[in-house]
N, C-alpha and C positions, 0 to 999 in steps of 0.2 A: 887455383894446381895443379898446375902438368904432372904427369904417374913419373915421369924422369924424375923427378924431384922427392918425394917422399916416398917411404919409405917399402918394401914390402912386406905387402901382410897377409900375413895364414893364421888359416882358420879351420878346425879337425874337430866335428856333430861324432855323434856313435849317437841310434837310436835300438837300445834294448830290453824289452820284453814292458815297453807303452813308456818309455822312459828314454827324456833327452840330454842328454850329458856334454860338454866339453872334454875335450881332451887332446895329450900331443901329440904334434903334425908324426915325432917318432913313431906314438902305440896305432896310426892306421895300416903300417906295413904290418907287423906283429899280430892286427887283428884277423880272428881263424870262428870265435863265436860265432852266436845263433843274434841277430842283429842286417845293422847296419852301420856303417861311417861312411862323408864322410870326407875328402882332403879340401880345400880353396886355398887358390897361391893366385895375390894382384897386385897390380904395382909392380909389374913386373918389367924398366926400363931396358925402350931396345937396346941400352948397349949394356944391360946386366944378366948377369945370365942362373940359370938354377940347376940342381942335383937333385933329377927325380924319384922317390921311392925305387928298388930296384924290383917293385912288381909290376911296371909301366915295360910293360916291353920295349925295345926300344928305340924302333919306326914310331910306335905312338906317345915317346918319349921328345924326339926328336918337332912328334908335329906340335905337338902340344907347347915346348919355346920357341916356334920360329916363328919368324919374325915377322909374314908376311902368308894369312893366309885368307881360304878360300869356305863357304859352305861345305860340307860336302862329311856322309858315313859306310863308314871300311868297320867289317870284322877281323876284328885280329883275336887265333885261339881262341881266347871261355870271352873276350872281352868287346867293345865296341872302342872304333876310337868317334866323336863326335862333333863337328864346329862349324857353330853358331853366330849368328850376328840380328846386336838386340840392336836395347835407345838404348843409349849409356848417362847417366845421371848429372856429368863432368862436358862443357865442351871442352874441345878440344880443336884444338887449337892446327895440328899439321894431322890427323887424319878426313877418312873421306863421311864421318858420322856414325854408325855406327861401329858396336862394340864390339867385338869378336871373343867368345866365349872356347873355346878348346875341351871338350869333354874324355875321358878319357871311365867308362861304364866296365862296373863286372856287377857278378849278384850280388853281392854285399857291401861292393866297394867304389866309391864312385870316387876320381879326382881329376880337380878341371884346376882355367889357369886362365885368367885374360888380365891382360895391359891394362887395364882401365876400367874403372865399375862400372856394372851395365844396375842396371835399375832394375829386372823383373825378379835377382841374386836374392832380393828381401825379399818375395813371395813366395817361392822356391823354399830358402831360411826358414821363413814363418813358419808352412808346409813341413817341414820336416821337425822343428820344436813340437807343434802341436800332435805329432806320432802320425800322422793322413801318410806318410813318405816311408815303407816295408823296407824297398829294393834297389838296381840299379834302373827297370822300369818307369816303377813312380819316380823317379826323381826326373829323365829327360822328362815325361811326358808332365812334371809338373814344370817345365824348366822353356820349356815347347811350349804349350799356355802362358805360363806367363809373358812372357820373346812377344805372340804372337798379341797378344793386350794389349801390353804399353804399345808393342810395333801401329798400331791397324789404327786408333784417331790421330795420331798423325799422317799417313797415306791420308782421313778423312778429308784432313784441313787443305792439304794439299787441293782438293775438288775440291769445297769452298772455294778457296782463296781463286782460284779460276774463274768459280761461278761468279764472286764479284766482282772477277775482271770483263769476264762477261757482260755482268750492267754497263758498267764502265763502258764500254766502246764509244758510244753517240756521244756524252758529254765529257768523260774526261783528259789529262791530259795523255797523248799517245806517248808523249815520249816515257815520260813516268810509268806509263801501262808495259810498252816492249820493255823497262828495267827487268818491274816485277816478276814479267809471261817467263820472261827467258829466268832468273833466278829461279820462278817454280819444275820453272821443265825439266831443270843443272839440276832438283833436287831430285823429280821423280828421276835423271834416268840414275842417280846416285843408290838412292834407295834402294831402284829394281833391280839394280848389279848382279846384290846378294837378298832381294827377298824371296826373288825366283831358283835359286840356287840352296838359303830353307827352303825352300819346298821339296825341292829333289829329296836333299839327306832324308829330313823327317817321311818322307813318305820307302826311302832307302829301309830306315830305323825298323820300318813300322812290319815291314816283309824277313826281317833277320828270326833265323828257329833257334831264340835263348828261351831259358824254361821263363827266364828272370823277368819276361817278357810278357806278363799280361794277354788277357783279352784284350781286358779293360784297359788297358797300358800303350794296348794296337791302334782301341778305339780314340783316344784324348789325341796320340801321335797322327793318327789322320784328321781328325780335326783340325787337330793345326795347320796339317799341311796343309787341309784347304783356305782355311784362314790367309795363309802366305799365299796359293795358287788367287785365293782372290784377289789381295792384292796387288799382287801382280799385273790381274788386266787391270784395274781401275788405276793403275801406274802407267801402260802405256796408255791408256784412253783418256790418261792426262795430258802424259807425254805428246801425245799425236791433238788435243784439242785447241793446247799450250801453241803448236804450231802451223796449223788453222789459221790462232787467232791472232798471233805472229803475221802471218798472209794479208790477213786482214789491216790486222794494221801498218805496214804496205803499202794496199793496195789504196785504205784512209790520207794517206801519207800523200802521194803520190799523187788523191785526186784535189787531197786542199790543194800542192803544188801547181796543176794543170791552172784548179780555178785561181789560183791572185795569179799565174801568168796568164791568164786570158783579158780578165780585170786588166791588165799595167797593154795590154797591148790593146787592145779598146780605147782607155785612156794614150795611149800611144798612138791610134789610129783618129782619133778622136782633132786631139792639136798639131800633127802634122799639117794635114796643109793652111792651120788656121797659123803655124810655124813661119810655112815656106808667106804666106803676103805680108805677113808682121812685117816678116825680113828684109824683103819687096821691097816697099813702101818705105822701109826704116832705114833706105840706105838715103846715103849724104854724100850724094848727088843733082844736079843739076836733071830738072827732062822730068821730075815725079808727076801726072798730074791730079788734078784740082787742089795740091800744095797750098796756095794761097789765097781758095775757098775756104768758109767759114762752117760748111757742116761739113768739110772734108775728113775732120775723125770719126763725128756719130756715124759721119755712111757707111768709112770704115767697120766702126765696129758694127751697125749691123750687120753687112757684105759678111765678117766675122757669125754670128751669130744665124744665121743662115747658114753655111756652109757646115758651120757644128749639127747642123738639126738636120738637115741632110745629111750632113756623117748618121747618129745619129739613126735616124729614118730603117738607114739601107740594112742598117745589125737588127732593129725589129722587123724589119721583112726577112734578111736573111734569119730572126730568131737568133741570133749569138747573147742574145739578156739570158732568152731560156738557160742555155746551155753553166 
């Protein structure tokens, strides 16, 4: 079911004194005690809008509900706005394959918005319910780790699929291979479009000077950024290898066409003089030599065989059969 047909889902969690509980969305705006709260809004359709709590600055609020986004990270006042792309739970017909999650992060409060279900959020929610997330820095670090972990196997599968295509170059169906390689290449291009900016956004987040981003948080952010950098390099390699394989398949196709054309040319060259002889002797006119002789038919057959043998011997001398 498409996100535009599902109702908007709003969830708010609070961690306080080691206890995790669900609270009302309005309670997030008034939260000022010790602990940490997370407000998540999901399934906002392209034709829908919503009013975000007043604690979100106008610039960040506009970015959270924007229709089109790309990974980025900006610091605004005492908070940070970070957009990331990750693997979705649902198949999206009108999307580029990766789900955008937009997050406004403060020390004790996080607000996130997504238009589709993000696979990595289940791990983040589980970590929060387990009490492992105590502030905004922990949340972003956990989100970055979860997104990169979910996306890594998808990138690796592209490389493995391309390896299988390389193994089928000699005996596989060229036309089916070309379609498969083109699909792999297009997927790599789409993924790299967002994987590289994900890396830049996390690297920028790790450089922000906020007290709620601890040393461990920065280490996890850099680790996730390094994983995204490796994925970006692998996707670039997949794209280049796919282009090279496509060129090899084009060369193989051209070689097969040349071989078939050569076989047709050889066959035509052998039968061309034979066709001339039989056509000349088959004219329905008077005066054809030896037309009344009983051995004339077999004589013409032997003569044609001699011509065919002579032509094939000439081809062998010119090494045409070896080509």
